[in-house]
Each structure stands twice: as C-alpha cells, then as structure tokens.
C-alpha positions as CSV (number, residue, x, y, z in Angstrom):
1,M,-8.5,291.6,52.1
2,K,-10.3,288.4,51.2
3,L,-10.3,287.0,47.6
4,S,-14.1,287.5,47.5
5,E,-13.8,291.2,48.4
6,K,-11.2,291.8,45.8
7,M,-13.3,289.9,43.2
8,L,-16.2,292.3,43.9
9,E,-13.9,295.3,43.7
10,I,-12.6,294.2,40.3
11,A,-16.1,293.3,39.0
12,I,-17.3,296.8,39.8
13,T,-14.6,298.2,37.5
14,Q,-16.2,296.3,34.6
15,I,-19.7,297.7,34.9
16,G,-20.8,298.9,31.5
17,K,-18.3,296.8,29.5
18,Q,-20.1,295.3,26.5
19,E,-19.8,292.8,23.7
20,N,-18.5,294.1,20.4
21,P,-20.5,293.8,18.3
22,L,-23.5,293.7,20.6
23,G,-25.2,290.3,20.7
24,S,-22.0,288.5,19.6
25,N,-20.7,287.1,22.9
26,W,-17.3,288.4,21.7
27,G,-15.1,291.4,21.4
28,E,-13.0,293.2,24.0
29,P,-13.2,292.6,26.9
30,V,-15.6,289.6,26.6
31,K,-12.9,287.7,24.7
32,N,-10.5,288.1,27.7
33,Y,-13.1,286.8,30.1
34,L,-13.7,283.7,27.9
35,E,-10.0,283.1,27.3
36,S,-9.4,283.1,31.0
37,V,-11.3,279.8,31.2
38,G,-9.8,278.4,27.9
39,I,-12.6,279.4,25.6
40,G,-11.4,280.9,22.3
41,F,-14.7,281.4,20.6
42,P,-17.9,283.4,21.2
43,A,-19.9,281.7,24.0
44,S,-22.1,282.5,27.0
45,W,-19.7,284.4,29.3
46,C,-21.2,285.0,32.8
47,M,-19.2,282.3,34.5
48,A,-16.1,283.2,32.6
49,F,-16.5,286.8,33.8
50,V,-16.7,285.5,37.4
51,F,-13.5,283.4,36.9
52,W,-11.7,286.3,35.3
53,C,-12.5,288.5,38.3
54,S,-11.3,285.8,40.7
55,K,-8.1,285.4,38.6
56,K,-7.4,289.1,38.6
57,A,-8.2,289.3,42.4
58,A,-5.8,286.4,43.2
59,E,-3.0,288.0,41.1
60,A,-3.5,291.3,42.9
61,L,-3.5,289.7,46.4
62,V,-0.8,287.2,45.5
63,V,-2.9,284.3,46.7
64,K,-4.1,281.0,45.2
65,N,-7.2,281.4,43.0
66,T,-9.7,278.9,44.5
67,A,-12.4,279.5,41.9
68,I,-13.4,276.6,39.6
69,K,-11.9,277.3,36.1
70,T,-14.9,276.8,33.8
71,G,-17.2,278.7,31.6
72,G,-20.1,276.5,32.8
73,V,-22.3,277.8,35.7
74,L,-23.6,274.4,36.7
75,K,-20.2,272.8,36.3
76,A,-18.8,275.3,38.7
77,W,-21.5,274.4,41.2
78,N,-21.3,270.7,40.7
79,D,-17.4,270.6,40.8
80,A,-17.1,272.9,43.9
81,P,-16.1,271.2,47.1
82,K,-18.9,271.0,49.7
83,E,-17.1,273.6,52.0
84,M,-17.3,276.2,49.2
85,K,-21.1,275.9,48.9
86,A,-23.7,277.9,50.9
87,L,-27.4,278.4,50.9
88,V,-27.1,282.0,52.2
89,P,-25.3,284.9,50.5
90,S,-22.3,286.8,51.7
91,I,-20.7,289.8,50.2
92,G,-18.5,288.7,47.3
93,S,-20.1,285.2,47.1
94,V,-20.9,283.9,43.6
95,F,-24.7,283.2,43.1
96,I,-25.8,280.2,41.0
97,M,-29.1,280.1,39.1
98,D,-30.3,276.9,37.5
99,F,-32.9,277.2,34.8
100,G,-32.9,273.4,34.0
101,K,-31.7,271.6,30.9
102,G,-28.1,272.6,31.8
103,L,-28.8,276.3,31.6
104,G,-27.7,278.6,34.4
105,H,-26.6,282.1,35.2
106,T,-24.2,283.6,37.7
107,G,-22.6,286.8,39.1
108,I,-21.1,288.2,42.2
109,V,-23.1,289.4,45.3
110,E,-22.5,293.0,46.1
111,K,-25.0,293.2,49.0
112,F,-28.2,291.5,50.1
113,D,-31.3,291.8,52.3
114,A,-34.0,289.4,53.4
115,A,-35.6,289.2,50.0
116,N,-33.0,290.1,47.4
117,I,-29.4,289.9,46.3
118,Y,-27.8,292.9,44.6
119,T,-25.2,291.7,42.1
120,I,-22.6,292.5,39.5
121,E,-23.1,290.1,36.5
122,G,-21.6,289.6,33.1
123,N,-23.6,288.6,30.0
124,T,-26.8,290.3,31.1
125,N,-28.7,293.5,30.4
126,D,-31.2,295.8,32.0
127,T,-34.0,293.3,31.8
128,G,-31.9,290.7,33.5
129,S,-31.4,288.2,30.7
130,R,-28.9,285.4,31.1
131,E,-27.9,286.1,27.5
132,G,-27.3,289.8,27.6
133,I,-24.7,292.1,26.2
134,E,-22.9,293.7,29.1
135,V,-21.7,293.8,32.7
136,C,-24.5,295.2,34.9
137,R,-25.7,295.7,38.4
138,K,-28.8,293.6,39.0
139,T,-31.3,292.8,41.7
140,R,-32.3,289.1,42.0
141,K,-34.9,287.5,44.3
142,R,-33.1,285.2,46.8
143,S,-35.9,282.7,46.2
144,V,-34.7,281.9,42.7
145,I,-31.0,281.2,43.7
146,K,-29.8,277.6,43.8
147,G,-26.9,278.4,46.1
148,Y,-23.7,280.4,46.6
149,L,-20.1,279.7,46.1
150,N,-17.5,281.2,48.4
151,Y,-14.0,281.4,47.0
C-alpha cells in the first residue's frame, strides 16, 4: 500500500472529530494534530491534520514520511520538491487552496471527476469554511485548486 492510500484510510477514521470546545481550534484530537507539527497552542489545523495522517500512515507502513512537517498550507506547497507537485489530482493526494495574503486550506483527495474533487478535510464544516470545527467530507471545484502534493 502506498503512503497516500494509507493517509486517506486514516483520514476517513477521523471524520466527525471536532474541536473542544467548538470554535477553539483546540481540544482532543485537534491538539494531537497540531502537536504533530510542533504547534502547542490553538491554531488553524487543516495542514496539521494532513501531516498527522501522513505520520500515522508512515508509522503503520514502516516507511519514511515524505510529507512536509508544517502547519502552514502554503509553506507545505512552497517547500515541497518539484517532483511532489502536480496540477491534476490522484487518490490520496493533498489539495492546496490559496486565498491570497498567506491564507490557504488543504485536505486529502478521496476521489475526483472532471469538475470536482471529493475530500477529507480538517478544520472545516458543512459550509466548507477554512476555519471550521471538524473533520468532514467535502466537495470542491477543481477550478479553485492551486495544485496537489503527492507524498
């Protein structure tokens, strides 16, 4: 099994996990996601969730974790080697959204079609916010995605 496939499998087990209290960017298990990238305080956690999934996947498969260890979505994109970047999704790839002014959002691609990607994301909600309260399945338009990282 590839790291990306195991990451997706692990992400699916986290669907419905929430901040505690809601709106705090903290509490179990959000604290664990953030601590996996060295953040010990409440913060936006979508990228930390992705890294936590990759860390757990690498441990389970006993392989090197090739994910960029950061809580910053755009830092992960900017620091990734060219060979990790793609403009088309694959199952288990990490999508990158760039809202400008250093703000981004990310998650893991579960499946895709010509127009959309279907994802598992942390720090979102049913309306698709980049500052939500839980891990959710979401649908995103492919046209709004900056690119994809393949770990």
